[in-house]
N, C-alpha and C positions, 0 to 999 in steps of 0.2 A: 405559598406557590412554589413549585418544583423548579429546580435550576433548569436552564436550557441545556440541551445535550449537544456536545460538539464531538462529531466522529472524524478522525483524521486517519489518512492512509498514505504512508510514505513508500517511496520506491524509486528506482532508477527510471522506470517506464521508458525502456530503450529497445524497442518501442512498447507502448501500452497495447494490449491485446485482449481478446474476449475472455481469457482466463481472469485477468485483473477485473474486468467489468462484471463477470459472474459473482466473484468474491465480494466486490463492493456492493452489489445488489443485494446479496444475502445479508451483509452487515447492515445495510440501511433498513431492511425489513425486520431484523432483530432488534435493533436498537431504537429506531424511530427518531433519528437526530433532527434537530432544528437547523444545524449547519453541518455540512459535510466538506472537508477539505482534502483534496488529493494534493500531495506535496512531493514533487519530483526532488530527489536528493541533489545537492551540489556535488559532493564527492562522498560516496558511501565509505564508511570505515571498513567495510567487508570487501571492498574492491580497490585495486591499485589506480584504475582510471575508468572513465566512462567514455565510450567511443563517439558519443554524439553530443554536440553542443547543447548547453542548458536550454537555450531559447528554443531549439527545436524540440526537445522533450516536453517543455511546457506547452508549445503549440499543439503537439500530438496529443497530450493528455487532455487539453481543452476540446479537441475534436473528438476523442474517444468517449468523453463523458458528458458532452454538451447537453444531451437531452435528459439527463437524470436530474430530477427535482432536488433542490437543496444543495447540489454539488457545485463547489468552485475549486479552481486550480489555484494553489498558492505558490508564490515565488519566494517563500520565507527562507529556503535554504540555498538561495542562488547567489551566494557570495564568494564561491570558489574555494571555501575551506571545507574540511571534513565534516559531515552532517551527523553529529552525535545526537541521539534521540533525546537525552536529558536536556541539551540545549534547546532543542525544538519545543519540547514540553514547557520549558521555562518561558520561552517566547510567546507560546500560545496563551499561557496563563496570564501573561501581562497584557497581551493584546485583546483577549477575550475574558476579562475578569468575571468570576462567579459562574462560568460555565462548567459543566460536568464533562470531563474528557474521556473519550473512548478511543483507544488506539487499535486499528486493524492491522494484524499481521498473519502471515501464513503459518500453518501448523509447524513447519520445520523451524521457523523463527521462535515458536514457543519452546521447543525442545532446548534451543541454545540460549534462551533468554537469561538464564542465570549466569551466563558469561558476558552479557552486554556491560558496557562501561556504565557504572553507577546505576545498575538495574533496580536496586531496592528504592533508590530515590525516584525513578521512573514509575514503578508500580504503586508507590505511595501516592501518586498524583493522578493516575489514570486507571480505567477499567480495560483490561486487555480483551480484545475480541479476535479469536483465532479461528481461521477457516479450516475445517477438516472435511476431507473428500467424501467419506462414506461412514457408516455405522462402525465398521471394524476399526477405522482410523480414529474415529472419535473416542472409542474404548481405549485404544492405545495411548493417545494423547491426553486422555483424562488422567493418566498416571503422572505425566509431566506437569499437568495443571495442579494436581494435588500437591506436588512438592513445593510449587510456588504459592499456593493458597496457604500453606503451613507458614509461609513467611509474610502472609498478609495480603497477598494479591487478590484482586477481584478479577475473575476471568469468565468470559462467555464463550463457549464453544459452538461454532456453527456447523451444522451438517448441511452439505449442499452438493449438487451435481456439478463437477468441475468441467471446464474446457481444457482438455489435456494438451497444452501447448506452452512453450516458454518464449521468452524474447530472444534468446540464443537461436532457437529453431526458426523464428521469423526472420532474424538477420541472415541466417544461412540461406533461407529460401529466397530472399530478395537477391543475394549474391549469385544464385544459380537459376534465377528466374522461374522458381516453382510457384505454383498457384497456392495461395493461402486463404482463399475466400472462405468465409465462415470463421476464420481464426483471428482476423484483424478487420477493423471497419474500413469501408471503401474510402472514407475521408482521410484516415490516417495513411492508408497505402498511397493515396494520391499525393499527400505531403512528402512521403518518402521519396516517391519517384520525381516529384517536382524538385526537390532539394538534392537528389542524387545520394541519398543516405545509404550506408551499409554496402557501397560498391567497392 
């Protein structure tokens, strides 16, 4: 019997938007996971700080992905320390023994993956799933993938149509009262307004 597949997707989700959702939907379609975990970071090693409290980012993630089958939002990284991926992988292997792990990342993260802390240890335990926006980008990032494959990485490159938006753009739009309908769910925007976030 094949091992159950666990797909996980980490990020600050500050806030989660339709770009995150589109990427996650593409990964779910490609991997066919039994369990999907969205994992808001406690404190990313790539950022000095996160502007929004962890509990708000967890709540927004739950609102953003609530209707996607198999998806759960995890508070695994909510302890306030820096969220190094190898520690998250170690915790997932302990909590979900015997699962086959798939880690969803953006294509930009694939290019820099060889600089991640203990990246070889990470890729020995997971299959990397990287989202690429179009055929031209897939060809470009295939070269980055090949370098990692030579070191033993298992990688799936996803081709998908992105929603061109960033969390920074959403935060700026909230501050200036610009309409972001179509880029962020109404439920998430309602939470932002109720809590007075990004003002």
